[in-house]
VOBA-278822 format. One record per residue (C-alpha): x, y, z negated; residue in three letters. Coordinates in steps of 0.5 Angstrom, whole numbers, plus 500, padded with zeros to 3 digits. Example, Ala and Ser with C-alpha at 12.3 -4.5 7.8 and 13.67 -1.06 7.14 Angstrom:
# VOBA-278822
NODE   c1   c2   c3  type
NODE  525  491  484   ala
NODE  527  498  486   ser
//
This chain:
# VOBA-278822
NODE   c1   c2   c3  type
NODE  608  688  421   unk
NODE  611  682  424   unk
NODE  618  683  420   unk
NODE  614  684  414   unk
NODE  610  677  414   unk
NODE  617  674  415   unk
NODE  620  678  409   unk
NODE  613  675  405   unk
NODE  616  668  407   unk
NODE  623  669  404   unk
NODE  621  673  398   unk
NODE  616  667  395   unk
NODE  620  661  392   unk
NODE  623  656  398   unk
NODE  618  650  397   unk
NODE  613  655  397   unk
NODE  615  658  404   unk
NODE  615  651  408   unk
NODE  608  649  405   unk
NODE  606  656  408   unk
NODE  609  654  415   unk
NODE  608  646  415   unk
NODE  603  645  410   unk
NODE  596  643  412   unk
NODE  593  651  413   unk
NODE  600  653  415   unk
NODE  602  658  421   unk
NODE  605  651  425   unk
NODE  597  649  425   unk
NODE  595  656  428   unk
NODE  601  655  433   unk
NODE  599  648  436   unk
NODE  593  646  438   unk
NODE  590  640  435   unk
NODE  595  640  430   unk
NODE  595  634  424   unk
NODE  598  636  418   unk
NODE  604  631  417   unk
NODE  606  629  409   unk
NODE  613  626  411   unk
NODE  615  632  416   unk
NODE  613  637  409   unk
NODE  617  632  405   unk
NODE  624  631  410   unk
NODE  623  639  410   unk
NODE  624  640  403   unk
NODE  629  635  403   unk
NODE  634  639  408   unk
NODE  631  645  403   unk
NODE  635  642  397   unk
NODE  641  640  401   unk
NODE  642  647  405   unk
NODE  641  651  398   unk
NODE  646  646  394   unk
NODE  650  645  400   unk
NODE  650  638  399   unk
NODE  650  632  404   unk
NODE  643  629  407   unk
NODE  642  622  410   unk
NODE  634  621  412   unk
NODE  630  616  417   unk
NODE  624  620  420   unk
NODE  620  615  425   unk
NODE  617  617  431   unk
NODE  611  621  430   unk
NODE  614  625  424   unk
NODE  615  631  427   unk
NODE  623  630  425   unk
NODE  625  636  429   unk
NODE  621  642  427   unk
NODE  621  639  420   unk
NODE  629  641  420   unk
NODE  629  647  423   unk
NODE  624  650  418   unk
NODE  628  651  412   unk
NODE  634  653  417   unk
NODE  631  658  420   unk
NODE  628  661  413   unk
NODE  635  660  410   unk
NODE  638  664  415   unk
NODE  645  660  415   unk
NODE  649  659  421   unk
NODE  648  652  423   unk
NODE  649  648  428   unk
NODE  645  643  431   unk
NODE  648  637  434   unk
NODE  644  632  438   unk
NODE  646  625  442   unk
NODE  644  627  449   unk
NODE  642  633  452   unk
NODE  635  631  453   unk
NODE  634  632  446   unk
NODE  639  639  446   unk
NODE  634  641  451   unk
NODE  628  639  448   unk
NODE  629  643  442   unk
NODE  632  649  445   unk
NODE  626  650  450   unk
NODE  620  647  446   unk
NODE  621  645  440   unk
NODE  625  652  438   unk
NODE  619  657  442   unk
NODE  614  653  438   unk
NODE  617  655  431   unk
NODE  618  662  433   unk
NODE  611  663  435   unk
NODE  609  660  428   unk
NODE  614  664  424   unk
NODE  612  671  430   unk
NODE  619  672  430   unk
NODE  624  671  435   unk
NODE  630  665  433   unk
NODE  636  667  434   unk
NODE  638  661  438   unk
NODE  643  658  443   unk
NODE  644  652  447   unk
NODE  652  650  449   unk
NODE  654  644  453   unk
NODE  661  641  455   unk
NODE  664  646  460   unk
NODE  663  641  466   unk
NODE  656  643  465   unk
NODE  658  651  467   unk
NODE  661  654  474   unk
NODE  668  656  473   unk
NODE  668  662  478   unk
NODE  676  661  479   unk
NODE  675  654  482   unk
NODE  669  656  485   unk
NODE  673  662  489   unk
NODE  678  657  490   unk
NODE  674  652  493   unk
NODE  671  656  498   unk
NODE  677  659  501   unk
NODE  679  652  504   unk
NODE  679  653  511   unk
NODE  676  646  512   unk
NODE  670  649  509   unk
NODE  669  654  513   unk
NODE  662  651  516   unk
NODE  656  654  517   unk
NODE  652  649  513   unk
NODE  656  650  508   unk
NODE  656  658  508   unk
NODE  648  657  507   unk
NODE  650  653  501   unk
NODE  655  658  498   unk
NODE  649  664  500   unk
NODE  645  660  495   unk
NODE  650  659  490   unk
NODE  652  666  490   unk
NODE  645  669  489   unk
NODE  644  664  483   unk
NODE  651  667  480   unk
NODE  649  674  481   unk
NODE  643  673  476   unk
NODE  645  667  473   unk
NODE  647  668  465   unk
NODE  651  662  463   unk
NODE  652  659  470   unk
NODE  649  652  467   unk
NODE  649  647  472   unk
NODE  641  645  470   unk
NODE  639  651  474   unk
NODE  640  648  480   unk
NODE  635  644  481   unk
NODE  637  642  489   unk
NODE  643  639  486   unk
NODE  644  632  485   unk
NODE  647  629  479   unk
NODE  652  626  483   unk
NODE  653  632  488   unk
NODE  661  632  489   unk
NODE  660  640  490   unk
NODE  660  641  483   unk
NODE  666  637  481   unk
NODE  670  642  485   unk
NODE  667  648  482   unk
NODE  665  647  475   unk
NODE  670  649  469   unk
NODE  675  644  467   unk
NODE  679  645  461   unk
NODE  685  642  466   unk
NODE  685  647  470   unk
NODE  684  654  466   unk
NODE  689  659  465   unk
NODE  685  663  460   unk
NODE  686  670  459   unk
NODE  691  670  465   unk
NODE  685  668  470   unk
NODE  683  674  474   unk
NODE  675  672  473   unk
NODE  677  672  465   unk
NODE  672  678  464   unk
NODE  666  675  468   unk
NODE  667  668  465   unk
NODE  661  664  464   unk
NODE  664  660  458   unk
NODE  667  666  455   unk
NODE  660  669  455   unk
NODE  657  663  453   unk
NODE  662  663  446   unk
NODE  660  670  445   unk
NODE  653  669  444   unk
NODE  654  664  440   unk
NODE  658  668  435   unk
NODE  652  672  435   unk
NODE  646  666  434   unk
NODE  644  663  427   unk
NODE  643  656  431   unk
NODE  647  654  436   unk
NODE  644  647  439   unk
NODE  650  642  442   unk
NODE  651  635  443   unk
NODE  655  630  439   unk
NODE  661  630  444   unk
NODE  662  638  444   unk
NODE  662  638  437   unk
NODE  667  633  435   unk
NODE  671  636  442   unk
NODE  671  642  438   unk
NODE  674  639  432   unk
NODE  679  635  435   unk
NODE  681  643  438   unk
NODE  681  646  432   unk
NODE  685  640  429   unk
NODE  691  641  434   unk
NODE  691  649  432   unk
NODE  688  650  440   unk
NODE  683  655  438   unk
NODE  676  653  438   unk
NODE  670  652  442   unk
NODE  664  653  437   unk
NODE  665  658  431   unk
NODE  665  658  424   unk
NODE  658  655  421   unk
NODE  656  653  414   unk
NODE  651  648  416   unk
NODE  650  642  421   unk
NODE  645  637  423   unk
NODE  647  631  427   unk
NODE  640  629  430   unk
NODE  641  622  433   unk
NODE  646  620  428   unk
NODE  646  613  430   unk
NODE  651  614  436   unk
NODE  655  618  432   unk
NODE  660  613  431   unk
NODE  661  611  438   unk
NODE  662  618  440   unk
NODE  667  620  434   unk
NODE  671  614  435   unk
NODE  672  616  443   unk
NODE  675  623  440   unk
NODE  679  620  435   unk
NODE  683  616  439   unk
NODE  687  618  445   unk
NODE  686  616  452   unk
NODE  689  616  459   unk
NODE  686  615  466   unk
NODE  689  614  473   unk
NODE  685  619  476   unk
NODE  687  624  470   unk
NODE  694  623  473   unk
NODE  693  623  480   unk
NODE  689  630  479   unk
NODE  695  632  475   unk
NODE  699  631  482   unk
NODE  693  634  486   unk
NODE  694  640  482   unk
NODE  701  641  482   unk
NODE  701  640  489   unk
NODE  697  647  490   unk
NODE  701  651  486   unk
NODE  708  649  489   unk
NODE  706  652  496   unk
NODE  710  658  495   unk
NODE  716  656  491   unk
NODE  723  655  495   unk
NODE  724  648  499   unk
NODE  729  646  495   unk
NODE  725  646  488   unk
NODE  718  644  492   unk
NODE  723  637  494   unk
NODE  725  636  486   unk
NODE  717  637  485   unk
NODE  714  633  489   unk
NODE  720  627  488   unk
NODE  717  627  481   unk
NODE  710  628  483   unk
NODE  712  621  487   unk
NODE  714  617  481   unk
NODE  707  619  478   unk
NODE  703  617  484   unk
NODE  707  610  484   unk
NODE  706  609  477   unk
NODE  699  610  477   unk
NODE  698  606  483   unk
NODE  702  600  479   unk
NODE  698  601  474   unk
NODE  692  599  478   unk
NODE  695  593  481   unk
NODE  697  591  474   unk
NODE  690  592  471   unk
NODE  685  591  477   unk
NODE  684  584  478   unk
NODE  682  582  471   unk
NODE  677  584  467   unk
NODE  673  590  466   unk
NODE  674  592  459   unk
NODE  679  588  456   unk
NODE  685  589  450   unk
NODE  692  591  451   unk
NODE  696  585  448   unk
NODE  704  586  446   unk
NODE  705  582  453   unk
NODE  702  587  457   unk
NODE  704  593  454   unk
NODE  711  591  454   unk
NODE  710  590  462   unk
NODE  707  596  463   unk
NODE  712  600  458   unk
NODE  718  598  463   unk
NODE  714  598  469   unk
NODE  708  603  471   unk
NODE  708  607  465   unk
NODE  716  608  465   unk
NODE  715  611  473   unk
NODE  709  616  470   unk
NODE  714  618  464   unk
NODE  719  620  469   unk
NODE  715  625  473   unk
NODE  710  628  467   unk
NODE  717  629  463   unk
NODE  719  633  469   unk
NODE  713  637  470   unk
NODE  712  639  462   unk
NODE  718  643  463   unk
NODE  725  638  461   unk
NODE  728  640  468   unk
NODE  721  643  470   unk
NODE  716  649  469   unk
NODE  717  654  464   unk
NODE  713  661  463   unk
NODE  716  665  468   unk
NODE  713  660  474   unk
NODE  707  664  472   unk
NODE  700  661  468   unk
NODE  698  656  473   unk
NODE  704  652  473   unk
NODE  706  653  465   unk
NODE  698  650  465   unk
NODE  699  644  468   unk
NODE  706  643  465   unk
NODE  701  643  458   unk
NODE  697  638  461   unk
NODE  703  634  463   unk
NODE  705  634  456   unk
NODE  698  632  453   unk
NODE  698  626  458   unk
NODE  705  624  455   unk
NODE  702  624  449   unk
NODE  696  620  450   unk
NODE  701  615  453   unk
NODE  706  614  447   unk
NODE  700  614  442   unk
NODE  697  608  446   unk
NODE  704  604  448   unk
NODE  707  606  441   unk
NODE  701  605  436   unk
NODE  702  598  433   unk
NODE  697  600  427   unk
NODE  692  594  425   unk
NODE  687  599  424   unk
NODE  687  601  432   unk
NODE  686  598  438   unk
NODE  689  599  444   unk
NODE  685  597  450   unk
NODE  684  598  458   unk
NODE  677  599  462   unk
NODE  676  600  470   unk
NODE  671  605  473   unk
NODE  670  605  480   unk
NODE  677  606  482   unk
NODE  680  608  476   unk
NODE  684  605  471   unk
NODE  683  608  463   unk
NODE  687  606  457   unk
NODE  685  607  450   unk
NODE  688  607  443   unk
NODE  682  607  439   unk
NODE  681  607  431   unk
NODE  676  601  428   unk
NODE  674  605  422   unk
NODE  673  613  423   unk
NODE  671  614  416   unk
NODE  678  617  413   unk
NODE  677  622  419   unk
NODE  671  624  417   unk
NODE  672  626  411   unk
NODE  679  629  413   unk
NODE  676  633  419   unk
NODE  669  635  417   unk
NODE  666  633  410   unk
NODE  672  636  406   unk
NODE  671  643  410   unk
NODE  664  643  411   unk
NODE  658  646  407   unk
NODE  651  642  408   unk
NODE  651  637  413   unk
NODE  645  633  415   unk
NODE  644  626  418   unk
NODE  638  624  421   unk
NODE  635  619  426   unk
NODE  629  614  428   unk
NODE  634  609  426   unk
NODE  639  610  420   unk
NODE  636  605  415   unk
NODE  637  597  414   unk
NODE  631  594  410   unk
NODE  630  601  407   unk
NODE  637  603  405   unk
NODE  643  607  408   unk
NODE  649  602  406   unk
NODE  651  600  412   unk
NODE  651  607  416   unk
NODE  654  610  409   unk
NODE  660  605  410   unk
NODE  661  606  417   unk
NODE  661  614  417   unk
NODE  664  614  410   unk
NODE  659  617  406   unk
NODE  661  614  399   unk
NODE  659  621  395   unk
NODE  652  622  392   unk
NODE  648  624  397   unk
NODE  641  626  398   unk
NODE  636  620  401   unk
NODE  630  619  405   unk
NODE  626  615  408   unk
NODE  620  618  413   unk
NODE  616  612  416   unk
NODE  611  614  422   unk
NODE  604  615  421   unk
NODE  602  612  428   unk
NODE  598  605  427   unk
NODE  603  601  432   unk
NODE  599  595  430   unk
NODE  592  596  432   unk
NODE  594  602  438   unk
NODE  600  598  442   unk
NODE  601  592  446   unk
NODE  608  589  446   unk
NODE  609  584  451   unk
NODE  615  580  452   unk
NODE  615  575  459   unk
NODE  618  568  458   unk
NODE  618  565  464   unk
NODE  624  570  467   unk
NODE  631  567  469   unk
NODE  636  570  464   unk
NODE  640  576  465   unk
NODE  645  572  469   unk
NODE  642  569  473   unk
NODE  642  572  481   unk
NODE  635  572  482   unk
NODE  634  576  474   unk
NODE  633  583  478   unk
NODE  628  581  484   unk
NODE  624  577  478   unk
NODE  624  583  474   unk
NODE  622  588  480   unk
NODE  615  583  482   unk
NODE  614  583  474   unk
NODE  615  591  474   unk
NODE  610  592  480   unk
NODE  605  587  476   unk
NODE  605  591  470   unk
NODE  604  598  474   unk
NODE  598  595  477   unk
NODE  595  594  470   unk
NODE  597  600  468   unk
NODE  596  605  474   unk
NODE  603  607  473   unk
NODE  604  612  467   unk
NODE  611  608  466   unk
NODE  618  609  464   unk
NODE  622  603  466   unk
NODE  629  603  463   unk
NODE  636  599  465   unk
NODE  642  597  461   unk
NODE  646  598  467   unk
NODE  646  603  474   unk
NODE  646  596  479   unk
NODE  639  593  476   unk
NODE  636  600  476   unk
NODE  638  601  483   unk
NODE  636  594  486   unk
NODE  630  595  483   unk
NODE  628  602  486   unk
NODE  629  599  493   unk
NODE  625  592  491   unk
NODE  619  597  489   unk
NODE  619  603  494   unk
NODE  613  602  499   unk
NODE  610  597  493   unk
NODE  607  601  488   unk
NODE  602  607  490   unk
NODE  605  612  485   unk
NODE  610  616  485   unk
NODE  617  614  484   unk
NODE  622  618  480   unk
NODE  630  615  480   unk
NODE  634  618  474   unk
NODE  640  622  479   unk
NODE  635  624  484   unk
NODE  634  631  480   unk
NODE  637  634  474   unk
NODE  635  630  467   unk
NODE  630  636  465   unk
NODE  627  637  472   unk
NODE  626  630  473   unk
NODE  622  629  466   unk
NODE  618  635  468   unk
NODE  616  632  474   unk
NODE  613  626  471   unk
NODE  610  629  465   unk
NODE  605  633  470   unk
NODE  605  627  475   unk
NODE  601  622  471   unk
NODE  601  616  474   unk
NODE  608  617  477   unk
NODE  614  611  475   unk
NODE  621  613  472   unk
NODE  626  609  473   unk
NODE  632  610  468   unk
NODE  638  609  464   unk
NODE  643  612  460   unk
NODE  642  618  456   unk
NODE  634  617  458   unk
NODE  634  611  452   unk
NODE  634  616  447   unk
NODE  632  624  446   unk
NODE  626  623  451   unk
NODE  619  626  450   unk
NODE  614  625  454   unk
NODE  607  626  450   unk
NODE  600  625  453   unk
NODE  597  620  458   unk
NODE  604  620  462   unk
NODE  607  615  459   unk
NODE  603  610  457   unk
NODE  608  604  458   unk
NODE  615  603  456   unk
NODE  618  597  460   unk
NODE  626  595  458   unk
NODE  629  590  462   unk
NODE  634  588  457   unk
NODE  635  590  449   unk
NODE  642  594  450   unk
NODE  646  590  445   unk
NODE  653  591  445   unk
NODE  656  585  448   unk
NODE  661  582  443   unk
NODE  666  582  449   unk
NODE  667  589  449   unk
NODE  674  590  446   unk
NODE  672  595  441   unk
NODE  666  591  439   unk
NODE  670  584  438   unk
NODE  676  588  435   unk
NODE  671  590  429   unk
NODE  667  583  428   unk
NODE  675  581  428   unk
NODE  676  586  422   unk
NODE  670  585  418   unk
NODE  671  577  419   unk
NODE  679  578  417   unk
NODE  675  582  410   unk
NODE  671  576  408   unk
NODE  665  580  411   unk
NODE  659  577  416   unk
NODE  660  581  423   unk
NODE  653  579  425   unk
NODE  650  581  418   unk
NODE  654  587  417   unk
NODE  655  590  424   unk
NODE  652  588  430   unk
NODE  644  587  427   unk
NODE  644  594  423   unk
//
C-alpha cells in the first residue's frame, strides 16, 4: 500500500509529483505540525527537477526559512538518481541526515535509502585501537575502564562514528590515537580488514541512493580519483553542494599541496615503531636517516617560528629552506621511500610508510619548485607545527577538468551566493561559464518588523587589549534583557575562551561552550534548555538550525571578514589588481 502511493507520484508528471509533496495540500503538510506553504520552496524544487532531468548545472540562492533542504531533497528522491549531497559543515550534514530525510520519508510514506559519510578521522580504526591499548604504559585501572566502555560501544556500533561517544570531549587526545588515518592504513593487509568500520561504511554507500558528505570529503575523493588511488565515494549521477559559498576555499586546499612538521615527525615516530624487529645494523641505518628528518623539521620550525603566523614564502626564504632544512628532510624521505630503504619484502606496514615518505617528498617538490604566477607558496604556524603550502589562486580550470566535464547534474546552493541579485561573482570564481539554470528565492520572513539589529558604538576596537573584557560585559547585559536564549559567535577561540571565563558565575543561565561535548550533543542540549547560552566559533557560524524560542538572540563579536593580511587573500587581491580589476568590489565585498 505504501509503495503504491509512491508509484502514483512517480507515474504522474514530475512537476505534479512535487506539487503533491510540497504544495499547500501536499503530503509534507500532513507530516509537519503547523506546516506553512512556501511558494519559493516549490519553485526551487522545480528548478532542481529540471537540472536532474536535463543533466545540467544549476545555481540557486535560497534565503533563511525557504525550506531549501527539503526543496532539493524531494526532486532528488523522486528521480531515483544516485546523488551526493555535500555540505560545508558537519552540523548541516547531521541535520539533513537525522532531521530532514526522516521528515521527507514520513511525507512520502516510504524509507529513503541514505547514508552519511564523514572524513576518516571521525571513525575508529580497529588496528590502531588494538595497538594503542597494547602499549605497556597504558595498563592502568582508569584506562581499563575507558577500554571497557569503548569495547562495549564497538560491539554495537555500525560504523564506529566518534559522534556516538557523547562522553568524549572534542579535544580528547585519546581519539587521535585510535581514529582512522590514511597515513597508517595498510588496506587489505590489515588483520581487521574484514571488520573495518570504514570498509563497512563504503560498502553501505555503494548501495544507497543518497550519500550525505561534507565538502572536505568530496574534494578529497576528487583528488584520490585524480591520482588513481581508487575512490572514497562511489560513482554518482548528481551532486548538490549546499553551503556552496565555502567551496572555493575548501577546493583550494585540496587542489594545492601542503607539508607540515607534524606530518614529518609522525612519520618518524611510526617508522621507529615498525623497525623494532629489524636487525641492528639495518635499524641503525634507518635511525640515522630518521635523524635527518627530525633535524630538518626542527630547523624548519626555528626558521619560521619568529615571523608572522601566516606569510608568503619569498624567493630568498625558499632558497634558504631548500639549501638547509628541506635538504635534510629530503635525504631522510628519499631513504624511507626506498632508494636505499623499504621494499615490499619488508612487509605492508613498512611499505605503507615508504609510500607516505614519497607523498611528502612530492609535496615538498611542488612547494619549493613551483614558480607559476598562478600559484602561491606560503606558510602558517599552528601551535607547535609549521605548515608549508602551495595553493592555486584560481580553481576554475581544476573544477572544469576534475568535476564539470565528468559529472551529470550539479546544483550549487546557499543562502548567500548572489551579489545584487546575480551570480557573476560566484560563477567566475568557480569557472561556471556555460549556460546554467539560475534562481534567487528570498526569505519570506519579515525581518524589518520582527528583528532588532543592535551595533554598539562605545566598545574599543578588536585590537584593544580591553576588547574581550568589554565584550563580555556587554554580552552579560544583553543576556539579562533576553533571558538567555542566545548563541554567541566568535571569530577566534581566544576570544571565546576569555568571554566564557568572564561570564561563568555572572549569568543565571546554563552556559555551554564549544568543545565541551560533540557538536550534535551540544546543539541538542542548547535546543532543549530554552534559556541556555551557547558560546561557539568555527563551524557553528553556519549549518546550525535551532527553531523556536531557544535561539532568540544572536550575538557576534565581530564580522568575519577575511584579513587582507592573509597571504592567500593578499595574493588574490594582487592578481585582480594586476588584471585591472577592483579587489574590494570584485573580490572582498562579494
